[in-house]
N, C-alpha and C positions, 0 to 999 in steps of 0.2 A: 302456726298450724290456723287460724285467727281466719276468718270469710267477713266481710264485708259487705253491707247489702250494697245489693241491683243499683246501679246508677238508673238516674231516670233517663227514660228515653228522650235520650238528644241526640240522637240519629235522624240528619234533616230528611227533612218527605222527599217521595218522589218529584223528580222534576216536574210530572204534569200537575204537580200541587203546590212550585214554585209561586210567589206572588207573580202577580204581570206587570209589576213593574219592576224590570233590571235595574240593575246594580248598576252597570254604565251608567243609568237617565240619572244618581245622586249626584249632590254636590258634591266637588273633592274642595282638601284643606293643605296647604303643605306643610304636611307630617311626614313623620315613616313611622310605619308599623312594621312589627316583628313577629315572624306567626314557627309556627314547632309543633310534634306530637312527640313523646312519648309515652311508652307503658308502664303504667301504676305496678307498685311495685305490690299490690293485692290484687289477693282473687273474689273476683262474681260466682257466686252458683245461680244456677238457673236450673233445677231437677238433676239430669245426668248430665249435661253440662255446666264445667267451669271453667274459665277461663279467666287470664288479667285485661281491662280496658286500655286503650290507645286514648292519653286524652291530646286531644288541639289546643291549643294555648292563641289566641291574637292579642295582644296588645300594642299600645304605642311608647315612642322612642321617650316621651317623659314616664314611663311605668305604668299608665294607665293600660287595669286587663279587660279587652273589648270584647273577648270572647272568653268563654271554657266549656269546654264539652267533651265528653266520653264517650268513647264509641267499640262496638264491639272490634273485636282482630280479624281483618280483611283488607277492603282497599280503605286502608286511614288514607292517602293521596285524595283521593275522590269528598271523602267524607271530610279532607281539611280543609277544601276551596271550597265544599256547600258552607263549610261553617263561616269561612272569611265571608264570602256573601249574604250571609246568615247576619255577621256582627255586621257588617257597612249599612245594612239596612236593620238595625235593630242593636247599636251597640249597650253595652254594659254603662259610658259614660261617655256624653254628647253626643248632639246631634248625629241619625242618619246623612253617613256621607261618606266618600269613597279616601282615599291617602294619596298621595301625589308615587309614592314610593316605596315597596313592602322587600322588606330583608329576610332571607329562609339560610338552614343551612344546607335544605334537601334539594339535586337536582330535579328530582323527579317533582316535588310537590311545586317549585320554579316554574319548568315546563306546563306544569295543570296551570297555574294561574295565568299563564302569559296567555295559552291558548283559548281560556275563558276570559280574561277581562281584554283581551289586542290591547295596542298597544296606546291606551290612553294609562295604565300606571306602567310602574320600571318595576319590576321587578330581577334581584339580584340577589345570588347567591353568593352566601357569605356565614362568615362564623355568630349566631346567637347568642353570646351566653347569655342572655334577660333572660329566655326560655329556660336557663339550667337554672336561675333563682328560681324561676315559679313550679320548677318540678322535686325542688328541695322544699319548698313551702309550700307547696299541696302533698309530700309526700310526712312532710313532717307533722303538719295538722291532721291529716288519717292516721298516722301511727297513734296520735293523741287520743283522737276519735276510739279508734280500735282498742287504746288501752284502759280507756272506761268500761269496755262492755268487760259484763261477767265471761269468761272460757267455758265453753261447753261441749264434749262431746257430742251432741246433737245440736239439730239446724241444720238446714242444707236439703231438705227432703228427707234427711234420716230421723227418723223415733227413738222413741224407748224399748218398742221391745226387740228390733232390728237390731240394734247395739246391744244388747243383755245376751241378745243369740251371738251375737261376734266375742264379747265377751266370754262365754261359755268355749268355745272352740279355740282363743288365744290360749286360755289356761291351760285348755289339755295338749294343745301345741307348745307350753312353756315345762308341763309337766315329762312329758318324755327328751325331751332337751336333743333335739339333731344338729346343735353343736357340737356335742360328743361323737357323734356319727358321718358326721363331714371332714374329714381331718383338720382343711385349710380355710377358712377366708377369701383363698386366689383362687379357690374349687367352684365351678356352679354346674347346674342340672338344668334343663330345660321343662318349663313345664307351659301346657298347652289347658285353657279351659273354655272350649269349640263356640260353646254357647253365648258368653262374653265375649268372641273378638279374638281371644287372646291365642297365641301361637306359637311357640319356639319360644318365649320370653326368659332371659337368662335369669335364674336364682340364686342368690347368694345367701348361707348360712353363715351367719357372723355369734363368735365370741367364743372362740375356743380357746383365747384365753384369759377368760372368764371374766371378761369385761363386756357390755353393750351389749348384749344375747339380742335376736333380734333374725328379720330375714331384709335383706333386700332384692330388688326385684329391675330388670333392667329391661328394655325393648329389646334388644339383642347381644348377646355374646360379644361381638363388635361394640352396646355399645359399652359393653363392660369393662375389656378388653383397657377404652379410652379414659375412663374413669379409674382405673389402677393406675396411669399411665400419669394422669392429672396426680393424683395421689398421691404418689410416689416421688413427687419433685420438691415438695415441702412435709417433710414424714412431720414435722414437730407444728405443722400449722396448719391449720383450712386453709382450703384456697381459696378467691374470691368466687371463683366462677367454675363450674363443669360444661366438659361438649359436650354429656348428656343428660338429659334428666332420668330420674329413676322412685321408685317407692320404697316405701319403705314401713319394717311392722316393728317397732323395736318396746321392750318392755325396761319400762322406768323405773328407777326410785322415786318412792314415797317427795323424799324430799326437795328433788328436779320434779315435781309435778305442783302448779298452780293448786293453790288451798280449794278453788273452786271445783277445781274438776277433781280431786280429793272425798271433797260434801258430794259431791254429783253422784260419784260411784257407790257409798257409803249408802248415800241418800234411797236408790236406785236399788242397789244390794245387788250389784253385778256383781261376779263371778271372779275371782280374783286365786292364781296360785300361789302367787307368794307375797305378801305382805309388799314388798321393793320390786313386783312386778305388773307394772299399769302396763294395756299394752296401749301402746300408743300409733297409731296412724301418720302418715304424713306423703302428702306428692309433692316429690322437691322437685321444682324447673332450674333449668341451666345458669338462673341468676339465684341460687338455694333458700329463695323461696318458695315456704312448703305452707301449703294447704288442707285443708278435710276433704275428705273421700267424698266423692258423689256416691249415691246411692247405691248403682249400678258399683262402684269400684268397691263397696261395703259386704257387698256378694260378692265380688273376688276375692277379696279377704277373706271373707269367714272360709271357703272353700276352699283353698288356700290355706288355711291354718288347719281345716278335718282332713283335707290330702294327704298333708304332710306328717299327721295322725297314723295316718294312716302306713303312709310310706314309710317310718321309723320301725314297724312289726319288722322289716328285714336289714335293719341298721347292720348287723356284719355284712351282707350282701355290699351293702352301700357304700361303707367303707372302703373293702376290698376294691369294687369298681372306681373306686376313685385313687387305686393306690397300682391300678394297673390290671386287675381283674376284669372281666368281662361287666360290660354294660348293665345295667338294671331298667328294665322298661318298666311301668304298672300304671297298669288305670283302675281311678277309682270312683263310683259314683255315691256323692256325700247331699246329707240332707241340711241345708241353711237355711236362711228362718222364709228366702223367697224362696224352698222348693228342691230338689234333686238338682244338682251342679253336677257334670260327670270334668274332676281332675284327671291328665296324664300329665305323666312325668318320666325324664329320663336322664339317667344320671352312669358320666358326666355328659352336659351339653354333647352332643356332635358335634360343633364346633367347635368343643376345647379336647377330644380327643386325645 
């Protein structure tokens, strides 16, 4: 759930701003360089944008790292080629130079390097375990550094008044116990928040067994079905990855929360429905990496909670709808910290009726 500071802008400059001196004119050394890229297991928050950076690494066959850059997701191959040329002109070890050989695991990267460098440098595709070692070391470093940061519900553009408003909405949701109205955590309803670009999301209420109260939200009913299928494979063990990302609003026990987070809630006097019902938000990707919500996602979470509170006034109809009765459709305008937001529900989800 913790975030990391945004990486320094290491994205290579546009082509027109490149050094007039071409990398091809650099002296060559009889050595091999190894290169590759990988997604970092941490998120960067920039306003309402949150992403996992791509790390690009170039190193020598002797293990010296020549360049390590963090790029936004996108055309990472072009960024990796630009990073190679930057490493050749200004390496972290040794003088500017070109290697005789380059080894990469990505065929697309190899093709792009050949197109940029020409025949002067031999480029071959082969495994790059050296890059895997660098990735593990980098992740360990980030994990250690991140572990020294004091966790907080705030940050990433989210201020205390907005979080206080969300806590009030979450407390109201916990009190209406939606997990007593929805028969099973395999039942889903549709959620739409038009003003925030959310349409026919799959909303799953959990906690019918008396544990892990909260809601899960998927982009589609199909995504939820894939999630169910994957988690059913090993019911007694968490999967290593999932076929679909999801959002989670869980109510956690105080003992499961970091002391700094409990202290923050007490200091800010945010509302709790129960001492063991701390609302926690997580946006979880396919690699089971969680992150904090963006300001827009916090607004959506508050609207979702307030909307469900209103929907639970029709709890008997909701229960009947999931047991073969008439579907329930409802629309509410709720007042969030960011202003009024329309929330629409349909139970059950039309794709699971």
